[in-house]
N, C-alpha and C positions, 0 to 999 in steps of 0.2 A: 597377082595370084599368091605371091608369098605372103602378103598381108592377110589375105583371106584364109590361108592355111593356118597362120598363127592364131587368128580369131577362132577357128574351129577347135584348135587344141585347147585354147583358153576356156571355151564353152564346155568342152569335155571334162577339163579339170574341175571347173566349177560344179558340174553335175555330180562328179565323184565326191566332192567335198560335202555336198548336201546329204549324202547317204552315210557318211562316216560317223555322224553323231549317234547312229544307232548302236555302234560298238560301245561307245562311252555309256550310253544309257543302259545297255545290257549289263555292263560291268557294275554300274551303280545299283541296279536292281539286285544283282547277285550279292553285292556287299550288304545291301539293306536286308536282304533275306537272311544272310549269315548273322547280321547283327541281332535280328529278332530271334533267331534260333539260340544264340548265345544268351540273350536276355531271358528267354524262356527257361533255358537250362539253369541259369543262376537263380531264377525265381523258385526252382524246385529244391535248391540246397537247403538242408535242414538248418534251422536257425541256431541250434546249439553248436553244430560244427562250424558255422560261419563265425560265431562269436569267438570260439576257441582259436580259429585261424586268425581272426582280426586281432585278438589279444597277443598272439604269438608274434605277428608281424610288427605290431606297435612296440612290443617289448624289445624286439631285435633292433629296431631303429633307434629307440630311446636308450638302449643299453641299461634297462631297469627290469627287475623281475615282473613277470606278467601277473595277471589276476589269478591267484591260487586260493581264493577264499573257498572254504568248504572242501570236504573230502570226496564229493561226487559232483558230476556235471550232467545235467539232463541232456539226453541225446534226441529225444523226440517227445514233444510236449503232449502228443496224443497217445503215446504208449508208455506204460509204467516200466521203463528200462533205464538203467543208470550205468554210466561208465565209471568204474572205480579208478581213482588216481592213487598209485602206489606211493605212500609217504614213507621213506626209510625210517626205521626205528632208530632212536638215538641210543648209542652204546655208551655206557658209563665208562669213564677212565678206570684203569686198573686200581688206582689208589682208592677211588670211591667204592668200587666193588669190594675191595678188601675191608674197608671201614664198615660197609653194610654187613659183611660176613661176620666180622668181629662183634658188631652190635647184636646180631642174631644169636651168636654163641653166648654172649653175656646174658641175654634174656633167658636162654635155655638153662644156663647155670643158676640164675636167680630163681627160676621155677623149681629147680632141684633143691636149692636151699630152703625155699618155702615149704616144700613137701617134707623135707627132713625135720624142719622145726615142728611141723604139725604132727609127724609120726612120733617124735621124741618129746612132745610137749610136757608130759608129767615130769620127766627128768630135767628138762630145761627149767621148769618152774622150781624144782628143788635145788637148782644150781649144780647139778651133777653133769650136765651136758651144756656145751656152749657152741653155737654155730656162728662163724665169722667169715667175712669175705676179705681176702687180701690180694697181694700181687700175684700169687700163684693160683688162686682160685678160691674155692669154698673149703673151709676146714671145720671139721666136727671134732671137738675135744671132749672125750668121754673119760670121766674119772675112773681110775682103776678099781675103786671100791664097788662100782656098779658091775664090773666084769669078772673080777678075779678075787680069790681069797688071798690074804697076805702071803707073799713068797711063792705063789702058785701061778701057773699059766693056763690052767684049765678053766674054760668059760663056765660061769654059773648058768643055771636054767633060765633065770630072768634075763641074763645077758644074751643068751641065745635068741630069745624072743625079740629083744630090742634090736640086735644086730641083724636079725632076719628081716625086720621091717625096713632097716636101712638098705639092705641088699636088694630088696624088691624095688626100691626106688632107683637104685644105681644100675640095676641089670639092663634096663632098656636104653640107657644112655651110651655114649661112646667116648666119654671123658676118661683119661688115665687116672688111676687111683693109687695113692701112696698111703700105706698104713705104717705108722711109726709107733714104736713102743718106747715109753719114757719111765724112769724110776726116780726116786729121790736118791740122796747120797748115803743112805744107810747101807752098810756093807752086807753082802750075802755070800755065803760059802757053803754050798750043799753039793751032793753028788750030781744032782741034775743041773744046778745053776752055780757054777764056781764063782760067778761075779754077776753084777747087774747088767753086764753086756749080754750074757746068755739069757737072763730073765727077760729083758726088754725085747730081744730078738724073737724069742719063742712066743711071747705074748702077741706081738705083731703077726707072727705066722699063724697063730690060732685064729685070729680075726680073718685073715686072708683065706684060710682053709674053709671057714664057715661061709664066707662070701661066695667062694667057688661052688660049694655044695648048694647054695641058694640060687645059683644061676648067673652069677657075674662071670664074664669071660676072664679067665686067668691071665690072658695076655695083656690085659689092662691093669693088672695088679702088681704092686711092688711092696715087699715087707722089709722093714729095716728097724734096727734097734739102736737107740742113742744113749742107753744107760742114764746117767745123771748129768750128761754134758749139755743139755739144753733146758735148763729149768725155767719155769714161768714165774716162780716166786723164790723167796729166800729160804734155803733149806735149814736155816737156824731155828725156824719156828715149826710147831706142829702143823699149823694151817698151811704154811708154805710147802712142807713136805707132802702134805695130802694133795695139794694142787699139782705138784710135780709128778705124782704117780698117775699116769694117764696113758690113753691111746688116742693118737691124733690121726684122723682120716681126712686126707686132703684130696679133693676132686679138682684136678688141674684143668686150667683153661688155656694154658700156653700151647702153641703149636710145636710139635717136635722139630728140633733143628735138623737141617740137612748136614750130615757129617761130611767134612772135607779133610782129606788126608794132608797132614803137615809134611811139607817137603823140606828135607834137610839140605842146606846149600853145600855144594861140593867144595 
């Protein structure tokens, strides 16, 4: 009887084992269904997004920059839509920006010099006016005989017209302007001009006053007289003295210095 009971239990166990495969089969079908769902979902991913993702993953594993050719990447080949890629603008170093600013200033100054040469062309041809470029900027040397009577600081009518043309060119600019009066070494002693210092200073002031009346901002102007202390030629000759009697108008290109207080050590 005991043997018979064991055989019945073994037959029951074998019967149960025959039905258990359905569980595994159901699991397999479920996994297969999930696999096809995932495959279907992957098949609907946009090709452009897939390529971007693929490049990013490849770049991460290889530790090299990904494919960034072009400024736009197509998102959908069937729709005219583009995904912009922001490319940061390259900022120039401060010294490069400063050099570019100085170059632009030099170009503007040379344009002013060209316009002055054109406006004063008849006097330039006669040798009465000379336009030069130096370390300070552009300098216009005007012979005093064009502007004033001997020993006088009142501008002649012809001088007013010439200087008004100069002022019209300088008014729209923002360059500082220095007007210098120069004389020869011939002494002068009158009630109005006790020496060449007064004569040279008043002549420079006359030009500055006309510039202001013609529209040049007075804050950009400086008038100074040097008497006979800065000659261009030898005062021993008539020609030298004639060259030295002049008004020099300098259009400065230098940037104003930032004043720093000098500290006195205790």
